[in-house]
A tleap script that builds the chain and sets N, CA, C and O, in Angstrom:
source leaprc.protein.ff14SB
mol = sequence {
  NLEU PHE SER LEU ALA ASN PRO ASP PRO GLU
  ILE ASP PRO ASP LEU ALA TYR ARG TYR GLY
  GLY VAL VAL ALA THR GLY ARG SER ASP LEU
  PRO ASN GLN ILE ASN ASN VAL LEU ALA PHE
  PRO GLY ILE PHE HIE GLY ALA LEU ALA ALA
  GLY ALA THR GLU ILE THR PRO ALA MET LYS
  VAL ALA ALA SER ARG ALA ILE ALA LYS VAL
  ALA GLU GLU HIE LEU ASP ILE GLU HIE ILE
  VAL PRO SER PRO LEU ASP PRO ALA VAL ALA
  PRO ALA VAL SER LYS ALA VAL ALA ALA ALA
  TRP ALA ALA ALA ASN CSER
}
set mol.1.N position { 1.645 9.473 -9.277 }
set mol.1.CA position { 2.383 10.953 -8.668 }
set mol.1.C position { 3.613 10.560 -8.240 }
set mol.1.O position { 3.694 9.338 -8.363 }
set mol.2.N position { 4.533 10.998 -7.827 }
set mol.2.CA position { 6.181 10.550 -7.989 }
set mol.2.C position { 6.486 10.696 -5.809 }
set mol.2.O position { 7.525 11.350 -5.722 }
set mol.3.N position { 6.205 10.501 -4.968 }
set mol.3.CA position { 6.929 10.423 -4.046 }
set mol.3.C position { 8.330 10.395 -3.594 }
set mol.3.O position { 8.213 9.262 -3.128 }
set mol.4.N position { 9.342 10.638 -3.385 }
set mol.4.CA position { 10.013 10.166 -3.205 }
set mol.4.C position { 10.690 10.172 -1.646 }
set mol.4.O position { 11.062 9.160 -1.051 }
set mol.5.N position { 10.758 11.583 -1.126 }
set mol.5.CA position { 11.188 12.025 0.217 }
set mol.5.C position { 11.561 10.130 0.595 }
set mol.5.O position { 11.068 9.026 0.360 }
set mol.6.N position { 12.773 10.751 1.325 }
set mol.6.CA position { 12.864 9.441 2.498 }
set mol.6.C position { 13.223 9.835 4.044 }
set mol.6.O position { 13.706 10.932 4.322 }
set mol.7.N position { 12.925 8.775 5.077 }
set mol.7.CA position { 11.202 7.826 4.614 }
set mol.7.C position { 9.974 8.292 4.963 }
set mol.7.O position { 9.025 7.583 5.299 }
set mol.8.N position { 9.987 9.982 4.854 }
set mol.8.CA position { 8.723 9.873 5.055 }
set mol.8.C position { 8.750 10.771 3.669 }
set mol.8.O position { 9.508 11.713 3.436 }
set mol.9.N position { 7.612 10.175 2.721 }
set mol.9.CA position { 7.347 10.965 1.230 }
set mol.9.C position { 6.217 12.394 1.623 }
set mol.9.O position { 5.414 12.730 2.493 }
set mol.10.N position { 6.904 12.990 0.110 }
set mol.10.CA position { 6.207 14.627 0.733 }
set mol.10.C position { 4.998 14.466 1.080 }
set mol.10.O position { 4.727 14.807 2.231 }
set mol.11.N position { 3.888 13.900 0.213 }
set mol.11.CA position { 2.665 13.870 0.619 }
set mol.11.C position { 2.182 12.796 0.810 }
set mol.11.O position { 2.167 12.124 -0.221 }
set mol.12.N position { 1.478 11.961 2.275 }
set mol.12.CA position { 0.810 10.566 2.320 }
set mol.12.C position { 0.729 9.869 1.700 }
set mol.12.O position { -0.448 9.892 1.339 }
set mol.13.N position { 1.350 8.924 1.097 }
set mol.13.CA position { 0.688 8.146 0.011 }
set mol.13.C position { -0.690 8.005 0.270 }
set mol.13.O position { -1.219 8.909 -0.377 }
set mol.14.N position { -1.567 7.361 0.868 }
set mol.14.CA position { -2.531 7.282 0.859 }
set mol.14.C position { -4.051 8.239 0.951 }
set mol.14.O position { -5.279 8.147 0.961 }
set mol.15.N position { -2.626 9.417 1.019 }
set mol.15.CA position { -4.000 10.980 0.265 }
set mol.15.C position { -3.753 11.390 -0.692 }
set mol.15.O position { -4.334 12.218 -1.394 }
set mol.16.N position { -2.396 10.563 -0.882 }
set mol.16.CA position { -2.611 10.695 -3.210 }
set mol.16.C position { -2.585 9.626 -3.526 }
set mol.16.O position { -1.870 9.257 -4.458 }
set mol.17.N position { -3.638 8.519 -2.597 }
set mol.17.CA position { -4.202 7.496 -3.487 }
set mol.17.C position { -5.617 7.442 -3.641 }
set mol.17.O position { -6.079 6.471 -4.240 }
set mol.18.N position { -6.710 8.693 -3.018 }
set mol.18.CA position { -7.878 9.459 -2.739 }
set mol.18.C position { -7.492 10.371 -4.319 }
set mol.18.O position { -8.479 10.571 -5.027 }
set mol.19.N position { -6.365 10.810 -4.760 }
set mol.19.CA position { -6.910 12.220 -5.632 }
set mol.19.C position { -5.704 11.691 -6.814 }
set mol.19.O position { -6.040 12.046 -7.944 }
set mol.20.N position { -4.522 11.003 -6.786 }
set mol.20.CA position { -3.790 10.626 -7.886 }
set mol.20.C position { -4.462 9.382 -8.565 }
set mol.20.O position { -5.200 9.428 -9.550 }
set mol.21.N position { -4.137 8.424 -7.973 }
set mol.21.CA position { -4.518 7.236 -8.820 }
set mol.21.C position { -3.073 6.390 -9.087 }
set mol.21.O position { -3.060 5.164 -9.199 }
set mol.22.N position { -2.465 6.812 -9.129 }
set mol.22.CA position { -0.666 5.909 -9.645 }
set mol.22.C position { 0.346 6.429 -8.495 }
set mol.22.O position { 0.836 7.494 -8.868 }
set mol.23.N position { 0.752 6.100 -7.419 }
set mol.23.CA position { 1.428 6.219 -6.506 }
set mol.23.C position { 2.608 5.689 -6.312 }
set mol.23.O position { 2.731 4.496 -6.036 }
set mol.24.N position { 3.722 6.588 -6.445 }
set mol.24.CA position { 5.429 5.273 -6.334 }
set mol.24.C position { 5.955 6.226 -4.585 }
set mol.24.O position { 5.755 7.282 -3.984 }
set mol.25.N position { 6.543 5.203 -4.490 }
set mol.25.CA position { 7.414 6.377 -3.217 }
set mol.25.C position { 8.638 5.617 -2.875 }
set mol.25.O position { 8.893 4.575 -3.478 }
set mol.26.N position { 9.476 6.115 -1.861 }
set mol.26.CA position { 10.538 4.974 -1.958 }
set mol.26.C position { 10.732 4.566 -0.708 }
set mol.26.O position { 11.671 4.674 0.081 }
set mol.27.N position { 9.661 4.069 -0.666 }
set mol.27.CA position { 9.269 3.361 0.541 }
set mol.27.C position { 9.599 1.835 0.705 }
set mol.27.O position { 8.823 1.245 1.456 }
set mol.28.N position { 10.636 1.059 0.127 }
set mol.28.CA position { 10.606 -0.890 0.788 }
set mol.28.C position { 8.563 -0.767 1.559 }
set mol.28.O position { 8.045 -1.153 0.511 }
set mol.29.N position { 8.001 -0.658 1.995 }
set mol.29.CA position { 6.618 -1.517 2.767 }
set mol.29.C position { 6.201 -0.810 2.246 }
set mol.29.O position { 5.426 -0.221 3.000 }
set mol.30.N position { 6.179 -0.178 0.803 }
set mol.30.CA position { 4.957 0.260 -0.002 }
set mol.30.C position { 5.058 -0.330 -1.372 }
set mol.30.O position { 6.030 -0.820 -1.946 }
set mol.31.N position { 3.652 -0.145 -1.809 }
set mol.31.CA position { 4.284 -0.284 -3.265 }
set mol.31.C position { 4.693 0.290 -4.237 }
set mol.31.O position { 4.706 1.476 -3.908 }
set mol.32.N position { 5.020 0.206 -5.181 }
set mol.32.CA position { 6.506 1.033 -6.407 }
set mol.32.C position { 7.199 1.675 -5.610 }
set mol.32.O position { 6.982 2.884 -5.527 }
set mol.33.N position { 8.121 1.135 -4.877 }
set mol.33.CA position { 9.189 1.597 -4.392 }
set mol.33.C position { 10.398 2.052 -5.812 }
set mol.33.O position { 10.378 1.129 -6.626 }
set mol.34.N position { 11.089 2.857 -6.127 }
set mol.34.CA position { 11.746 3.803 -6.486 }
set mol.34.C position { 12.676 3.564 -6.321 }
set mol.34.O position { 13.105 4.361 -5.486 }
set mol.35.N position { 13.555 2.753 -6.653 }
set mol.35.CA position { 14.606 2.817 -5.963 }
set mol.35.C position { 15.615 3.011 -6.889 }
set mol.35.O position { 15.143 2.995 -8.026 }
set mol.36.N position { 16.695 3.171 -6.870 }
set mol.36.CA position { 18.124 2.736 -8.149 }
set mol.36.C position { 18.220 1.292 -7.595 }
set mol.36.O position { 17.807 0.866 -8.673 }
set mol.37.N position { 18.413 0.069 -6.813 }
set mol.37.CA position { 18.565 -0.557 -6.603 }
set mol.37.C position { 18.070 -1.714 -7.607 }
set mol.37.O position { 18.410 -2.880 -7.405 }
set mol.38.N position { 17.177 -1.318 -8.800 }
set mol.38.CA position { 16.445 -1.925 -9.855 }
set mol.38.C position { 17.295 -1.730 -10.565 }
set mol.38.O position { 17.493 -2.734 -11.249 }
set mol.39.N position { 17.969 -0.914 -10.801 }
set mol.39.CA position { 19.000 -0.130 -12.115 }
set mol.39.C position { 20.732 -0.710 -11.974 }
set mol.39.O position { 21.315 -1.181 -12.950 }
set mol.40.N position { 21.249 -0.602 -10.891 }
set mol.40.CA position { 22.796 -0.252 -11.053 }
set mol.40.C position { 22.856 -2.455 -10.252 }
set mol.40.O position { 23.543 -2.199 -9.263 }
set mol.41.N position { 22.689 -3.483 -10.181 }
set mol.41.CA position { 23.469 -4.523 -10.550 }
set mol.41.C position { 22.972 -4.195 -12.092 }
set mol.41.O position { 23.210 -3.135 -12.671 }
set mol.42.N position { 22.372 -5.101 -12.540 }
set mol.42.CA position { 22.016 -5.016 -13.999 }
set mol.42.C position { 22.865 -4.273 -14.364 }
set mol.42.O position { 23.935 -4.869 -14.240 }
set mol.43.N position { 23.065 -2.993 -14.872 }
set mol.43.CA position { 24.238 -2.407 -15.225 }
set mol.43.C position { 25.939 -2.434 -15.241 }
set mol.43.O position { 26.896 -2.463 -16.015 }
set mol.44.N position { 25.645 -2.407 -14.042 }
set mol.44.CA position { 27.099 -2.880 -13.239 }
set mol.44.C position { 27.860 -4.417 -14.374 }
set mol.44.O position { 28.746 -4.446 -15.228 }
set mol.45.N position { 27.124 -5.271 -13.897 }
set mol.45.CA position { 26.534 -6.413 -14.731 }
set mol.45.C position { 27.206 -6.872 -16.008 }
set mol.45.O position { 28.095 -7.644 -16.368 }
set mol.46.N position { 26.437 -6.112 -16.452 }
set mol.46.CA position { 25.703 -5.285 -17.684 }
set mol.46.C position { 27.233 -4.984 -19.160 }
set mol.46.O position { 27.252 -5.462 -20.294 }
set mol.47.N position { 28.402 -3.950 -18.422 }
set mol.47.CA position { 29.095 -3.241 -18.130 }
set mol.47.C position { 30.086 -4.159 -17.989 }
set mol.47.O position { 30.799 -4.375 -18.969 }
set mol.48.N position { 30.237 -4.612 -17.204 }
set mol.48.CA position { 31.472 -5.538 -17.141 }
set mol.48.C position { 31.224 -6.756 -18.029 }
set mol.48.O position { 32.038 -7.214 -18.832 }
set mol.49.N position { 30.138 -7.169 -17.812 }
set mol.49.CA position { 30.412 -8.422 -19.442 }
set mol.49.C position { 30.760 -7.639 -20.463 }
set mol.49.O position { 31.860 -7.869 -20.964 }
set mol.50.N position { 30.011 -6.635 -20.975 }
set mol.50.CA position { 30.275 -6.206 -22.319 }
set mol.50.C position { 32.242 -5.730 -22.007 }
set mol.50.O position { 33.089 -5.570 -22.886 }
set mol.51.N position { 32.362 -5.660 -21.082 }
set mol.51.CA position { 34.053 -4.715 -21.306 }
set mol.51.C position { 33.893 -2.665 -21.156 }
set mol.51.O position { 34.487 -1.589 -21.227 }
set mol.52.N position { 32.589 -3.366 -20.906 }
set mol.52.CA position { 33.063 -1.328 -21.047 }
set mol.52.C position { 33.767 -0.566 -20.657 }
set mol.52.O position { 34.713 -0.775 -19.898 }
set mol.53.N position { 33.538 0.112 -20.961 }
set mol.53.CA position { 34.927 1.302 -20.332 }
set mol.53.C position { 34.099 2.877 -19.565 }
set mol.53.O position { 34.783 3.650 -18.895 }
set mol.54.N position { 33.206 3.028 -19.712 }
set mol.54.CA position { 32.358 3.812 -19.285 }
set mol.54.C position { 30.191 3.175 -19.492 }
set mol.54.O position { 29.690 2.630 -20.476 }
set mol.55.N position { 29.656 3.472 -18.472 }
set mol.55.CA position { 28.704 3.844 -18.890 }
set mol.55.C position { 28.176 4.794 -19.049 }
set mol.55.O position { 28.197 5.798 -18.337 }
set mol.56.N position { 27.143 4.446 -20.850 }
set mol.56.CA position { 26.888 5.675 -21.573 }
set mol.56.C position { 25.609 6.051 -21.206 }
set mol.56.O position { 25.073 5.401 -20.308 }
set mol.57.N position { 24.582 7.630 -22.086 }
set mol.57.CA position { 23.389 7.300 -22.140 }
set mol.57.C position { 22.128 6.347 -22.350 }
set mol.57.O position { 21.084 5.928 -21.852 }
set mol.58.N position { 23.382 6.294 -23.960 }
set mol.58.CA position { 22.391 4.612 -23.718 }
set mol.58.C position { 21.992 3.453 -23.486 }
set mol.58.O position { 20.872 2.970 -23.652 }
set mol.59.N position { 23.300 2.818 -22.938 }
set mol.59.CA position { 23.248 2.469 -21.911 }
set mol.59.C position { 21.665 2.526 -21.073 }
set mol.59.O position { 20.601 2.042 -21.459 }
set mol.60.N position { 21.949 3.280 -19.839 }
set mol.60.CA position { 20.878 4.616 -18.820 }
set mol.60.C position { 19.530 3.743 -19.502 }
set mol.60.O position { 18.599 3.168 -18.939 }
set mol.61.N position { 19.891 3.928 -21.099 }
set mol.61.CA position { 18.464 4.210 -21.368 }
set mol.61.C position { 18.022 2.309 -21.567 }
set mol.61.O position { 17.196 1.593 -21.002 }
set mol.62.N position { 18.608 2.167 -22.180 }
set mol.62.CA position { 18.422 0.530 -22.336 }
set mol.62.C position { 17.964 -0.492 -20.975 }
set mol.62.O position { 17.366 -1.568 -20.987 }
set mol.63.N position { 18.462 0.252 -19.912 }
set mol.63.CA position { 18.090 -0.755 -18.235 }
set mol.63.C position { 17.354 -0.370 -17.947 }
set mol.63.O position { 16.695 -0.862 -17.032 }
set mol.64.N position { 16.840 1.368 -18.898 }
set mol.64.CA position { 15.448 1.963 -18.544 }
set mol.64.C position { 14.362 0.743 -18.866 }
set mol.64.O position { 13.907 -0.044 -18.036 }
set mol.65.N position { 14.086 0.791 -20.203 }
set mol.65.CA position { 13.827 -0.062 -21.306 }
set mol.65.C position { 13.702 -1.392 -20.112 }
set mol.65.O position { 12.781 -1.655 -19.339 }
set mol.66.N position { 15.238 -2.182 -20.367 }
set mol.66.CA position { 14.345 -3.503 -19.822 }
set mol.66.C position { 13.618 -3.169 -18.317 }
set mol.66.O position { 13.137 -4.199 -17.845 }
set mol.67.N position { 13.469 -2.242 -17.647 }
set mol.67.CA position { 13.124 -2.463 -16.034 }
set mol.67.C position { 11.622 -2.357 -16.662 }
set mol.67.O position { 10.949 -3.291 -16.226 }
set mol.68.N position { 10.854 -1.488 -17.577 }
set mol.68.CA position { 9.717 -1.163 -18.232 }
set mol.68.C position { 9.035 -2.398 -18.860 }
set mol.68.O position { 7.848 -2.555 -19.145 }
set mol.69.N position { 10.263 -3.379 -19.028 }
set mol.69.CA position { 9.795 -4.771 -19.693 }
set mol.69.C position { 9.534 -5.490 -19.157 }
set mol.69.O position { 8.862 -6.337 -19.745 }
set mol.70.N position { 9.908 -5.803 -17.291 }
set mol.70.CA position { 10.469 -6.689 -16.751 }
set mol.70.C position { 8.523 -6.267 -16.478 }
set mol.70.O position { 7.598 -7.078 -16.451 }
set mol.71.N position { 8.452 -4.669 -16.306 }
set mol.71.CA position { 7.245 -4.024 -15.570 }
set mol.71.C position { 5.911 -4.574 -15.614 }
set mol.71.O position { 5.101 -4.773 -14.708 }
set mol.72.N position { 5.859 -4.753 -16.715 }
set mol.72.CA position { 4.735 -5.043 -17.689 }
set mol.72.C position { 4.446 -6.325 -17.506 }
set mol.72.O position { 3.219 -6.383 -17.432 }
set mol.73.N position { 4.934 -7.453 -17.385 }
set mol.73.CA position { 4.137 -8.709 -16.643 }
set mol.73.C position { 3.664 -8.389 -16.067 }
set mol.73.O position { 2.482 -8.726 -16.133 }
set mol.74.N position { 3.976 -7.645 -15.183 }
set mol.74.CA position { 2.383 -8.092 -13.492 }
set mol.74.C position { 1.255 -6.532 -13.754 }
set mol.74.O position { 0.160 -6.220 -13.285 }
set mol.75.N position { 2.033 -5.983 -14.553 }
set mol.75.CA position { 1.236 -4.431 -14.812 }
set mol.75.C position { 0.102 -3.599 -14.613 }
set mol.75.O position { -0.806 -3.349 -15.406 }
set mol.76.N position { 0.300 -3.144 -13.271 }
set mol.76.CA position { -1.444 -3.263 -12.213 }
set mol.76.C position { -0.880 -1.681 -11.798 }
set mol.76.O position { 0.321 -1.459 -11.952 }
set mol.77.N position { -1.948 -0.385 -11.168 }
set mol.77.CA position { -1.091 0.809 -10.008 }
set mol.77.C position { -0.976 0.631 -8.807 }
set mol.77.O position { -1.023 1.366 -7.821 }
set mol.78.N position { -0.732 -1.020 -9.079 }
set mol.78.CA position { 0.513 -0.886 -7.110 }
set mol.78.C position { 1.544 -2.274 -7.827 }
set mol.78.O position { 1.795 -3.334 -7.253 }
set mol.79.N position { 1.981 -1.877 -9.156 }
set mol.79.CA position { 3.451 -2.304 -9.621 }
set mol.79.C position { 3.339 -1.904 -10.429 }
set mol.79.O position { 2.780 -2.678 -11.205 }
set mol.80.N position { 3.727 -0.279 -11.173 }
set mol.80.CA position { 4.664 0.579 -12.263 }
set mol.80.C position { 5.659 -0.239 -12.532 }
set mol.80.O position { 5.714 -0.807 -13.622 }
set mol.81.N position { 6.645 -0.427 -11.520 }
set mol.81.CA position { 7.777 -1.014 -12.021 }
set mol.81.C position { 8.014 -2.625 -10.998 }
set mol.81.O position { 7.321 -2.996 -10.050 }
set mol.82.N position { 8.798 -3.075 -11.396 }
set mol.82.CA position { 8.746 -4.236 -10.469 }
set mol.82.C position { 9.562 -4.364 -8.937 }
set mol.82.O position { 10.116 -3.490 -8.271 }
set mol.83.N position { 9.449 -5.298 -8.777 }
set mol.83.CA position { 9.790 -5.561 -7.253 }
set mol.83.C position { 11.986 -5.411 -7.544 }
set mol.83.O position { 12.686 -5.784 -8.485 }
set mol.84.N position { 12.291 -4.801 -6.400 }
set mol.84.CA position { 13.528 -5.182 -6.676 }
set mol.84.C position { 13.662 -6.788 -6.060 }
set mol.84.O position { 14.099 -7.707 -6.754 }
set mol.85.N position { 13.469 -6.862 -5.455 }
set mol.85.CA position { 13.819 -8.380 -5.443 }
set mol.85.C position { 13.318 -9.289 -6.384 }
set mol.85.O position { 12.910 -10.332 -5.873 }
set mol.86.N position { 13.194 -9.192 -7.973 }
set mol.86.CA position { 12.418 -9.693 -9.098 }
set mol.86.C position { 13.244 -10.392 -9.384 }
set mol.86.O position { 14.142 -9.729 -9.904 }
set mol.87.N position { 13.532 -11.634 -9.336 }
set mol.87.CA position { 15.024 -12.629 -9.700 }
set mol.87.C position { 14.724 -12.068 -11.556 }
set mol.87.O position { 15.649 -12.274 -12.343 }
set mol.88.N position { 13.888 -11.636 -11.893 }
set mol.88.CA position { 13.815 -10.637 -13.764 }
set mol.88.C position { 14.399 -9.872 -14.287 }
set mol.88.O position { 14.651 -10.018 -15.483 }
set mol.89.N position { 14.928 -8.527 -13.430 }
set mol.89.CA position { 15.212 -7.018 -13.218 }
set mol.89.C position { 16.768 -7.371 -13.470 }
set mol.89.O position { 17.131 -6.688 -14.428 }
set mol.90.N position { 17.472 -7.898 -13.152 }
set mol.90.CA position { 19.203 -7.735 -12.987 }
set mol.90.C position { 19.110 -8.254 -14.571 }
set mol.90.O position { 19.249 -7.657 -15.639 }
set mol.91.N position { 18.836 -9.529 -14.259 }
set mol.91.CA position { 19.548 -9.963 -15.438 }
set mol.91.C position { 18.651 -9.284 -17.486 }
set mol.91.O position { 19.162 -9.467 -18.591 }
set mol.92.N position { 17.470 -8.659 -17.206 }
set mol.92.CA position { 17.405 -8.093 -18.327 }
set mol.92.C position { 18.263 -7.432 -18.330 }
set mol.92.O position { 18.868 -7.095 -19.347 }
set mol.93.N position { 18.492 -7.129 -17.338 }
set mol.93.CA position { 18.552 -4.844 -17.504 }
set mol.93.C position { 20.787 -5.348 -18.192 }
set mol.93.O position { 21.481 -4.887 -19.099 }
set mol.94.N position { 21.064 -6.520 -17.030 }
set mol.94.CA position { 22.450 -6.740 -17.549 }
set mol.94.C position { 22.814 -6.871 -19.493 }
set mol.94.O position { 23.810 -6.428 -20.065 }
set mol.95.N position { 21.724 -7.558 -20.077 }
set mol.95.CA position { 21.498 -8.294 -20.897 }
set mol.95.C position { 21.662 -6.938 -22.049 }
set mol.95.O position { 22.549 -6.615 -22.839 }
set mol.96.N position { 20.516 -6.443 -21.734 }
set mol.96.CA position { 20.363 -4.988 -22.269 }
set mol.96.C position { 21.146 -3.729 -22.096 }
set mol.96.O position { 20.755 -2.865 -22.882 }
set mol.97.N position { 22.241 -3.298 -21.233 }
set mol.97.CA position { 23.332 -2.818 -20.956 }
set mol.97.C position { 24.019 -3.745 -21.787 }
set mol.97.O position { 23.169 -4.055 -22.622 }
set mol.98.N position { 24.951 -4.300 -22.017 }
set mol.98.CA position { 25.711 -4.932 -23.058 }
set mol.98.C position { 25.738 -4.888 -24.122 }
set mol.98.O position { 26.702 -4.367 -24.681 }
set mol.99.N position { 24.532 -5.496 -24.937 }
set mol.99.CA position { 23.922 -4.811 -25.999 }
set mol.99.C position { 23.841 -3.754 -26.183 }
set mol.99.O position { 24.243 -3.427 -27.300 }
set mol.100.N position { 23.349 -2.688 -25.347 }
set mol.100.CA position { 23.494 -1.159 -25.861 }
set mol.100.C position { 24.912 -0.482 -25.982 }
set mol.100.O position { 25.180 0.689 -26.250 }
set mol.101.N position { 25.851 -1.680 -25.676 }
set mol.101.CA position { 27.718 -1.212 -25.361 }
set mol.101.C position { 28.568 -1.551 -26.597 }
set mol.101.O position { 29.572 -1.134 -27.174 }
set mol.102.N position { 27.254 -2.940 -26.748 }
set mol.102.CA position { 28.183 -3.509 -28.217 }
set mol.102.C position { 27.003 -3.134 -29.034 }
set mol.102.O position { 26.199 -4.065 -28.985 }
set mol.103.N position { 26.614 -2.260 -29.686 }
set mol.103.CA position { 25.725 -1.799 -31.065 }
set mol.103.C position { 26.340 -0.434 -30.781 }
set mol.103.O position { 26.323 0.283 -31.780 }
set mol.104.N position { 26.907 0.157 -29.642 }
set mol.104.CA position { 28.000 1.399 -29.910 }
set mol.104.C position { 29.126 1.584 -30.378 }
set mol.104.O position { 29.566 2.602 -30.912 }
set mol.105.N position { 29.932 -0.002 -30.076 }
set mol.105.CA position { 30.953 0.262 -29.909 }
set mol.105.C position { 32.001 -1.675 -31.227 }
set mol.105.O position { 32.943 -2.468 -31.217 }
set mol.106.N position { 30.727 -1.233 -32.034 }
set mol.106.CA position { 31.153 -2.747 -32.803 }
set mol.106.C position { 31.339 -2.550 -34.526 }
set mol.106.O position { 31.638 -3.515 -35.230 }
savepdb mol mol.pdb
quit
């Protein structure tokens, strides 16, 4: 269940855990924070490093797959996405985004 309204999720996370199993919110004080900060530093770094002139759908897909791959390392009910502070996220996203641009423009 992704309850992403801030500052108060649409559904109380404690209630959602009782019925949903996997819960994510936009809040940094709860597990599974869904926030664009996971993607943007790496997307922009990768785009700049590759000399990209735009952010393409393929680059966004590559970024999301890189985030998912980092998440796999610690995957459990309270860790379906990596922490925004995980030092592996931005480099993984950057590398994937640059590779996606290079693949489409070589």
